[in-house]
N, C-alpha and C positions, 0 to 999 in steps of 0.2 A: 945400486938400485936393484931390488929383487924383481924377478920376472915370473909371472904366473900365466898359465894358459887358461883362457876363458873357456870354461866347460859349460856347454849349453844343456838345456833340458831335453833336447832331441838326440837321436842316435848320431854320433859324429860322422859316421861314414855314409850316411844317407844322402844321396844327391839332392840338391835343390833344383827342382824342375820348374820353379816359377819363372815366368818370363816377364821382362819389363813391359812387354806389350800384352798385358793380361786384360782380357775383356770380361768384366763382371756380368754374370747372368742376371737379367732382371728378376726381381722377386714377384712371384704371383701370390697374392694374399689367399689365405684359406677362406672357403665359403662357409658361412654359418648355416648348418643344416642339422637335422635331428632325425632319428629313427622314430617309428610309431610309438616306441616305448619312452621317447624323450631323451635318448642317449645321443650326445654329440657325434656326428657322422662326417667322415671325409669322403667327398665325392671324387677327389683325386685318386684315392686308393681303394674306394669301395669297401671301407672298413670303419669300425667304431673306434673312438678315441680312447675308451677305457672299458674295462669289464662291465657287463651289464649287472654284475653283483655289487658294483660301486667303485668309483675311481679312487676315492680316498683310502678305502680299505685295501684296494690293490696296491696303492703306493706304499702303505705301511707294511703290508705282509710281504710283498714280492721284492720291492726295490730297497726299502730300508731294512726289512728283516733278512732278505737274501744277502745283504752286505754287512750284516751284524751291526747295524746302527740302531741306537746311538752309541753303543758301547765302544766302538772303535775310534770315535773322535774325541772321547773324553780325555781331559787334561793335556791336550795337545795345543800347540800354538796355532796350528791351522789344519784344515782338512779340505781335500779337493775332490769334488764329485763331477763326473762327466756324464751327461745324458744325451742319448742319440735322437731324441725327438721331444721338443718342448711341449707341443700340442696346446692343451688348455692351461698348462702350468701347474697341474695338480700335484705332480711329483715334487716340484720345487716348493710349492706352498706347504705341502705336508711335511717336507723335510725341514723347512724354515720353522714351522710351528714346533716340531719336535726339538730342534736345536734351541729355540727360545725357552722351552719348558725345562731343559736339562741344566741343572745347576753346575754340573761338571763339564759343560760343553767346551769345545775348542774355542780359542780366542777369536779366530776368524774362520768363517765357512765360505769357501769358494765353490760356486756351482756354475759349471760350464754346460751350456745346452745348445744343441744345433737344431735348426728348423728350416726346412725348405719352403714350407707354406705357412708362414706365421699369420695369426689373426691380427686384425686391427685392434687398437686400444678400445674402441667402442664395442667390438664383438666380445673381447675379453670381459669387459664390464658387464655385458649381458650374461655371459656364461658363468661368471663368478658369483652371480646372485644366488645360484643354487647351493652355495656353501657359506652360509652366514658366519660360521666359525672362523673363516679366513678374512673377514671383511676388512680389518685394519691393514693386514698385510697385502691383500689384493688391491686395496686403494693405493697403497704406497707403490706397488708394482705398476699399476695402471698409470699413475702420475708420471712415472719415469719411462714408460714404455716407448721405445725408440720408433722413429719413422721406419717404414718397411723398405729400407735400402739395403743392398747386399753388403756383406762384410761383418766385422766384429763390433759389438756394442757393449760397453761396460757400464753396469749400473751399481751404485753403492747404496745399499739398503740397511735398515736397522742401525743407523748412525755409522755406517761404514763397516760394520762387523760381519755383514752378509754381503758378499760380492757376487753378483750375477753377471756372467759373461755370455751374452747371447750372440750366436753366429748364424746369420741368415744366409742360407745357401745350401747347396747340395753337400751332404756330409762327406762324400767321397772326394770332393774337391777341397773341402775346408779342413778336414782332419790332418792331412799332410802338412798344412801350414800352421797348425796349432803348436804353441810352445808352452808346455805344461808337464807336470808330473802328477798323475792322477791316483788317488787312493781308492776310489770306488766308482764303478761304472754302472749306470742304469741303462741297460740295453732295451730300449722301449720304442723301437720302430713298429710300424704296422706289421701284421702277420707275415711270416716269410713267403707264403704263397701270394700275398698281395703286393709285397714290396721286397722282392728277393735281393735287390742291390744292397739294401741296408743290412744284409746278413751274409755278405759275400766275403771271400778271402781277403780282398784289399782292406775291407773295414776291420776285420779281425787283426790284420797285421798292424794297423794303426793303433788299435787297442793295446797290443803288446808293446809297441814303441812308446806309448805314453804312460805305461803302467809304472807306478811306484814300486819299491821293493816288496811291499806286502799288500799289493793291490788285490781287490776282489771285484767280482762282477755278478750281476743277477739279472734275470729276465723271466718273463711269464711263460715262455715257450721252451719246450724240450725237443723241438723238431731236430731231426738228424743233422740237417745243415748247420744248425746252431751248435749242437754238441761237438760235431766234428770240426767245425771252424774254430771254436774257442780252444779246443784241445790242441789243434795243430800249431797254435802260436804260444804254447807253453802254459796254459791254464789247466788245472785239474778240476773237473766239474763233478757235481753230485746232484741228484734229484732230491728235492724237498717237497713236502705237501704243498699243493697249489692253493690258489685263492678261489673261493666260491666254487663254481662247478668244475673248475680245472683240477684234475687229479694231481698233476705235478707242476713244479716250476724248476728252474735251474739256478744253482749257486756255484760260483767258481772262484778259485784262488790261484794267483800267479805263482808258478813253480820255478821260473827261470829268472829270478831278479838279478839285475845288475846293481852295482852300488849307486846310491842316490848322488846326483850332482848338486843337490840343493842343501845349502847350509845357511840358515839365518844367522847373520853375524851376532856373536855373543854380546859384544859391546856396541850398542846402537847409538853411536855418536858420529856426527859428520859436520864438516865445515862447508858452507856454501859461499862462494865468491860471486857477488853481484846481486843487487836488490831490485832488478827489473822484473819483467814478466817471467822470464825463465827462472831466475833465482828464487823469487817469492813463491812461484807455483810449485817447484820441487820441494821447497821448505814446507809448504802446507801439506803436500802429499806424504812426506816422510814423517812429519809430526803427527799426522793422522794415524800412522802406524806405530806411534810411540817413540819415535826417534828424538833425541836431543840434538838441536841444530844451533850452531853458531853462524850467524849470517854477517858477512863483512862487506862493506861498501865504502868507497872513498868519498862519497858524497854525504850530505847531512841527513838524508832520508831516502826512502825508496823512490823509484821511478823518476830519476832526475837526469837520465841520459837517453839511451835508445827508447825507453818506455815513457818518455816525458811528454809526448804529444797530448793535446787536450782531448781529442776524439780520434778514434780509428775504426776501421771496418772489420767485421767478421764475415767472411764469405769464402766459398770454396773455389778451387780451380776446376776446370772442366776440359776434357780432351776426348777426341773421337775414339781413341783406343782405351780409354779409362785407365791410363797409365798409373804408375806408382804415386806421382804427385797428386793426381786427381783422387785416387782412392784414399790416400793419407789425409788430404785436406778435407774430404767429405767426413771421414771418421772423426777428425779433429774438431770440425765445426759442430757436429752433433754432440760430441762429448763436452765441448766448451759451454754450451748452454746449460747442461746438467751441472757442470762445475759452478757456473755463475749463480745458479739457484742455490747451490749448496753453501756458498760463501756469503750470499747476501743476507744481511740481518733482518730483512723484511722487504717492504716496498721501497725500492731505491730509484734514484733518478740517473744513475750512471751507466746503465746499459739497457738496451731494448732490442728484442728480436722481432722486428716489424717489417722486414723485407728490404732487399737491395736490388736496384736496377743496374745490370751490367750491360751497357749499350754496345751494340756492334759498331765497328769503325766505318763500315760502308755496307752497301747492299750485298756484296759478295760475302762479307763476313757474317751478315745477318743470315744468309742461306746456310753458311757453315754452322753457325750456332744452332739453327733449326735441325740440321742433320745430326749434330751431337745429341740434342734432346731426344730425337726420334730413335737413335741407335741405342742409347743407354737406357731409355725407358724407365727413368727414375720416377718416383712418385711426383705428381704434379705439385704437391705441397712443398717439395724440395726445389724444383725448378720447372718452369715452363716458359714458352715463348710469348712475348707480347709485342704487338705492332706499335707504331708510333702513337696512335690514338689511345691504345690500351696502356702504354707506358705513361702517357700524360695523365691518365686517370689514376694510375698507381702512385705517382709521385706528386701530383698536383701542380705540375709545371709543364709548359711546352718543351718538347725534346726534339733533338735532330733526327733520331731514329730509335727504333725499338731494340729488343735484344732479350737476354735472359732475365727473368724475374725469379730471384732466389727468395722464396717465402720463408726459408729457415735461416736467413742471414740477417745482419743488423749492425749495430754499432755499440761502442763502449768507451769509457774513459779509462785508459790504461792505469793511471795512478791510483784510482779507486780500487781497481782489481788488485793491484799490488798490496795496498794497505789492508784490504779485506783478507787476502791470503795470510798476511802477518797476524791480523787479529784472530783468525781462526786457529793459528798455530798455538796461541796461548802461552802458558808458562814453560813449555818445552823449548821455546825459542829465546836465544840470547842474541841481541843485535850489537854490532860494532860499527857504527857509522863514523864518518870523518876519519876513516882508517884505511890507509893504502898499503896493500901487500906488494912488496917488491921482489920477493923470492919465495919459492916453495921447495922444500927439501924433504925427502923421505928418510925417516930414522929407522934403520934396519933392525936395531936392537928392540926398540919399543913398538915397531910396526905401526908407526903413525906418521902422518903428514904434518909438517911444521910450516906455518906461515910466518914470514919474517918481514920486518919493516926495513926502511932504507939503511938503518944502522946495524942491521943483523939481529935486532932484538925480537924475541918471540912474541907474536900477537895471539896465536891460538894453535892448538894441535888436536888432531883426532885421527882415528883409523881410516876414515873416509874423507875425501876431498872432492867437491863437485865444482867444476869450473862453469859458471853461468854468467861470466863477465864479458860476453860478446867478443869484440875484436881484441880486447885487452888480454885475452888468453895467450896471445902471441908474445906477451912479455916473459913467459915462463918457458924454459927449455923443454920440459916434458910434453908441451903441447904446441911447440913451434911448427911442427910438420903439418898441422891442420890447415887446409887452404881456405882462409877467410878473406873475402875481397874487401878492398878499401872503398866502401860505398857510402857516400854522404848525400843526404837529401835535404832540400829546403822546403819547409811548410809555410804557407801563408795563413795567418790566423785573423779572421775578420769578425768584428762585432755583428751579431745577428741582426741588429737594427738597421744595418747598412745594406742588407740583401732581402729579397723576398723570403717568405716562410718556406722552409723545406724540412720535412720530418723523416726523410729516408736518405740513405746513402745512394748517390748516383756515381757510377764509375765507368771507366773505359780506358782511354789513354791516360787519364788522370782521375781524380775523385773529388767529390764534394760531400761533406758530412752534415748531418743535422747539428744544431747548436747545443752545446752543453755549458750551462751556466753563462750563457750569453755569448759564447765564442764558437764559431764554426771553423773547420779546417778545410783548406783547399791545397791540393798537392799532387805529386811531390816532384818538384824539378830537381835536376842534378846539381849538386854543389861540389866545389873543388876541394873542400877540406873543412876543418873545424873553425870556420870563420863566422862572422855575424851575417845574418840574412842580408842579401843585397837586392837592389831594385830589379836587376835583370831576372833573378829568380822569381820575384813576385810577379813580374810581367809575364813570365812563362806560365806560372800557375793560373793567373787570371785568364790567359788565353786557353788553357786546358778547360777551365770551367765554362767559358763561353761556347766552346765546341760541344760540350755536353748539354748545357741548358742556355740557349740563346737569350741574351738580355739579362741573365742572372747577376752579372757583375757590372751592369751599366752604371757609369758614373764613378766607379772606383778608380783611384789613381795608385799605380804600383808604388810610387815613391812614398806614399803615406801609410803603407801597410806594415803591420808587425808580423813576426814569424819566428821560426827557430830552425837551426840546422842540426841534424842528428846523424849519428853514425849507424848504419844499417848493414852490418857485415853479413854477407851471404856466402853460400858455397857454390862451386862451379855447376853442380847439378840442381841448385835451388831447393835442396832438401835440408832439413836440420841435421845437426850432429848430436846424436844421443846414444850414450852407452859408455862402456869401459874404454879408456883411451889406450891405444896400442903402444907398445914399446918399439919405437922406430929403430932404435939401435940394435935390437935383438931380432928384428924381422928378417926372415930368410925366405925369399919367394919360392924356392924349390921345396921347402918344408911347410910353409904356411900359406897355402894356396886357397884356403877357404876361411871365411870369417871365424868359424869355430876353432881354427887352429892357430890363429894369430896370437902371439904373446902380448899380454897386457901389463900395464903398470899397476901394481897392487894397490887397490883402494882408490884409484884416480878415475874420475868420471867426468863426462862433458854433457852439457845441455847448451848448445851453441848454434849459430847459423840460422836463427829464425828470420833474418832478413826483414822484409817489410810486412811479414805476416805473423808477427809475434802474437797478436790477439787470437788468431785462429789456431796456431800450432801449440801454444805454450801449455795449456792444461793437459792435453792428452800426452804430449811428450814428457811432461813431468810425471804423469801416472806411469808411463812406460819405464822411465828411469827408476822411479821408486819401486816398481815391481821387480826390476832387475836386481836392484840393490838388496831388496828384502826377500829375494828368492821365491817369488810368487809366479803363478801363471801370467803370461804376458797379455796385454789388452789389444794386441795387433797380430796380424798374420806374419809368419816368419819372413816372407820376402820383404815385407815393409819394415820389419825390424832390421834386416840386413841392409835395406836401402838407406837407413839413417845411421848405421854403424860407423863410428869414427874410423875403423880400420879400412873402410871401403876405398879410401884414396890410396893407401899403400898397395892394396890388391890391384887396383886399376892401373897403377903405374907400371905394373909388370906385364900387362896385356899389350902385345904388339899387334898393330893392324896387319891383316893378311891381304895379299893381292887377290883381286877378283878372278 
């Protein structure tokens, strides 16, 4: 088995300063204000958002012209731009429009933009009315505009060919966590005198860290702090004629390039094992990038094992310290709704974002929940506290206690999502159902993975193999070291006519879902293994439901209920496993003490360990894995990428506790 070292897009020797106890800074929305001349104005920085000679003209002359665009993106597979202040979105819309008009444009345009004080979607809608030439693009942007929550938000526009990665938060905090290789920088912060931090040495160091071998940068200012800062990190600058009343602007080119770590695979073929939420999601994300996928599953169709429940909840985790689980689940939830809209063929009945009540367990827990809400200060549309009476109004039923109301949460039918993912994949997908893979072998000569049946006959081969087959990944030697728990859960499935009406998910120690096609789910009690549902499990589930909604299951007999038992393999840290699989036999803790240094098995990847939160995790984890495989900017902060890295378990095993 050949071994390769996973080469990241960041500088390998840079320390990871992120902490597991990371507190996200609440986002303060920008205030909609204008100067007397009608130019949008920032009260936070006492400065205008664009030149009084025109924002679109400035975008074209300074940022596009200063980076020699569109010429530099022509006939490339992709081009990556990073902007240090999204503001009104004029630079983005202008660039998007120029890309759209260019017949020799790159296949995919990645635009990464940071914003500490983002506008709301309504304010953007008001602002964009000034530029009717952008109407269709602005409308598409506004429709996908994310909730103003801290972190990274990925938007797929123009049929997926324009990828906007928005990062809400302070640039100096966010840039060290960004995983990307950038071709052009739009340095568009407020004036150095108004916002000196955004023109400081730490920022310029990050620009150099992220720079691709032929990277360029442009900005409207030629202030000494900017010239000296950009030069100090290896860029050679020149003055060019400025825009409007400004005499000069600055254009720069990186002079100290290191070799690119990014190489898009020449042969874009992969095998995906498992046709549940994980497997179908990564199949859709890779076929959207033009990959040919062979999807293999031992069952007769998709979503017949872990993803086979009739209804499930999409909701986030919350913690007082906003730890990695919380941040990852928040980003995953917000991305999941955009993904569901993308794969839905129109108005569908199999998912709804209509709010979820997460009840407190008692009054002490209720006070803790309130403390979490106050501390994190997330938008009220995302989460706010409701007392018992307010909770009753939300769900339409008497409840035992109030708790978190997640306005951006909801429910879905997993099987419909899986099928929609496959439908979206189209002719690039080949399915092999009723096919069981018993062995995976790497062919050193052909550089391909071979999937074999029980007789040793070849089922399929490809340069890339993605294990998305839940706990069955343990069947294969290359992935046996991954710690997936033996977690079995029993669900009770009740005809909706036997219970009162309920249109929202209510959860706490257990959960109750709305009905889909006449069946609602209550769960999930612990099961001992892959057996048929038993009366004891149904009794436990009905008890969970009664504690949430008193009287809701009145008259139901456990012995008469139907249900299913499913395998929900999870990890010790309750986070998914996403990325290139480590080569455990070649791992040396003295040499491979960081994720970036751990040897990996060539072309072997995992999307595993979704546990009971597959609906929430799957879409964004699939986008992360597809971005890694396709060598693109990643849709998550670096510490979150490391948190789901398959190699983390090998690394943690080498950490010995110290005495206090």
